[in-house]
Backbone as CSV, one residue per row, in Angstrom:
resi,resn,N_x,N_y,N_z,CA_x,CA_y,CA_z,C_x,C_y,C_z
1,MET,-49.799,2.441,13.439,-51.637,2.455,12.656,-50.896,1.461,11.275
2,CYS,-50.532,1.941,10.872,-49.931,1.744,9.536,-48.554,-0.006,9.610
3,VAL,-48.205,1.041,10.562,-47.179,-0.767,10.813,-48.227,-2.246,11.658
4,ASN,-49.295,-1.603,12.266,-49.355,-2.421,12.924,-49.522,-3.590,11.916
5,ALA,-50.797,-2.883,10.591,-51.648,-3.388,9.447,-50.928,-3.841,8.540
6,ILE,-49.322,-3.846,8.406,-48.261,-4.444,8.427,-48.291,-5.919,8.479
7,HIS,-47.877,-5.303,10.264,-47.820,-6.681,10.921,-48.539,-7.873,10.286
8,ALA,-50.521,-7.275,10.880,-51.434,-8.165,10.693,-51.355,-9.096,8.805
9,GLY,-50.490,-8.465,8.181,-50.346,-9.029,7.198,-49.460,-9.738,6.602
10,SER,-47.718,-9.899,6.955,-47.514,-10.279,7.317,-47.681,-11.757,8.460
11,THR,-48.640,-12.669,7.948,-48.355,-13.582,9.400,-48.521,-14.368,8.317
12,ASP,-48.377,-14.676,7.450,-48.090,-16.173,6.005,-47.446,-16.453,5.787
13,ALA,-46.704,-17.554,6.200,-45.167,-18.250,6.023,-44.732,-17.616,4.757
14,ASP,-44.920,-17.632,3.499,-45.147,-17.591,2.044,-45.148,-15.581,1.943
15,PRO,-43.866,-15.339,2.512,-44.142,-13.866,2.411,-44.445,-13.264,0.448
16,ALA,-44.607,-13.879,-0.477,-45.237,-13.288,-1.266,-47.413,-13.115,-1.520
17,LYS,-46.632,-13.895,-0.284,-47.909,-14.175,0.026,-49.203,-12.846,1.219
18,TRP,-47.934,-11.522,1.697,-48.024,-10.317,2.628,-48.441,-9.935,1.752
19,LYS,-50.330,-9.386,1.965,-50.478,-8.496,2.341,-51.013,-6.511,2.619
20,VAL,-51.563,-6.116,2.578,-51.859,-4.782,3.148,-53.221,-4.668,3.027
21,THR,-54.021,-5.286,3.089,-55.020,-4.407,2.289,-56.041,-4.137,3.540
22,GLN,-57.167,-2.902,2.825,-57.560,-2.202,2.680,-58.753,-2.366,4.364
23,GLU,-59.128,-3.460,3.996,-59.572,-3.929,5.153,-59.215,-4.149,5.936
24,ARG,-58.104,-4.485,6.454,-55.988,-4.048,7.114,-56.224,-3.444,7.188
25,MET,-56.667,-1.881,6.889,-56.088,-0.697,6.923,-57.060,0.291,8.162
26,GLU,-58.149,-0.873,7.445,-59.253,-0.004,8.471,-60.118,-0.492,9.141
27,ARG,-59.708,-1.424,9.836,-59.898,-2.465,10.739,-58.443,-1.765,11.804
28,GLU,-57.981,-1.194,11.411,-56.335,-0.528,12.542,-56.697,0.995,12.632
29,ILE,-57.145,1.489,11.907,-57.961,3.228,11.749,-58.901,3.058,12.943
30,GLY,-59.847,2.001,13.174,-60.849,1.232,13.660,-60.276,1.562,15.857
31,LYS,-59.386,1.266,15.515,-58.570,0.163,16.647,-57.845,2.010,17.023
32,VAL,-57.784,2.374,16.573,-57.139,3.143,16.983,-59.092,5.674,17.225
33,LYS,-59.432,4.914,16.123,-60.197,5.954,17.041,-60.658,5.690,17.983
34,LYS,-60.714,4.246,18.729,-61.907,3.930,19.718,-60.190,4.153,20.522
35,ALA,-59.216,3.894,20.413,-58.456,4.053,21.818,-58.322,5.710,22.242
36,LYS,-58.433,6.761,21.107,-58.665,7.602,21.367,-60.004,7.981,22.257
37,ALA,-60.412,7.966,21.180,-61.961,7.994,21.824,-62.283,7.874,23.903
38,GLU,-61.621,6.788,24.700,-61.537,6.437,25.236,-60.656,7.373,26.351
39,HIS,-59.744,7.180,25.523,-58.589,8.572,25.805,-59.243,9.822,26.695
40,SER,-59.747,9.635,25.518,-60.175,11.493,25.766,-61.577,11.694,26.693
41,GLY,-61.240,10.694,26.728,-63.162,10.272,26.966,-62.621,10.581,28.719
42,GLU,-61.825,10.337,29.374,-60.859,10.135,30.612,-61.523,11.680,31.569
43,LYS,-62.128,11.113,32.559,-62.120,12.079,33.319,-61.940,12.587,34.499
44,GLY,-61.228,13.392,35.145,-61.113,14.497,36.069,-59.384,14.645,36.157
45,LYS,-59.173,14.123,34.304,-57.702,14.355,34.346,-57.857,15.628,33.255
46,SER,-56.964,16.676,33.167,-56.100,17.712,32.319,-56.003,17.145,31.164
47,ARG,-56.482,17.680,30.012,-54.981,17.520,28.631,-54.171,18.276,28.476
48,ARG,-53.047,17.328,28.531,-51.596,18.528,28.019,-51.530,18.377,26.652
49,ARG,-51.105,20.135,26.593,-50.926,20.167,25.184,-49.590,20.530,24.581
50,ILE,-49.183,19.859,24.052,-47.438,20.121,23.911,-47.634,21.070,22.303
51,GLY,-46.853,22.507,22.590,-46.554,22.892,21.810,-45.489,24.508,22.429
52,PHE,-45.928,25.429,21.487,-44.742,26.876,21.980,-46.059,27.261,22.579
53,GLN,-46.217,27.968,24.311,-46.957,28.927,24.459,-46.638,30.769,23.948
54,PRO,-47.735,30.536,23.333,-48.132,32.271,23.821,-47.173,33.268,24.678
55,SER,-46.410,34.535,24.470,-45.944,35.167,25.623,-46.893,36.303,25.839
């Protein structure tokens, strides 16, 4: 998300005008939330948990 916001803020030819704004950060956060909601809504697929299983 942060890398995408940085990339979006660095499109001007003049590096002095490169900026990561709150608006860009919020837009990228929205994209991540949307992708997560779409992914978690997949029916018929089990979610895999990563981590240690208690013994």
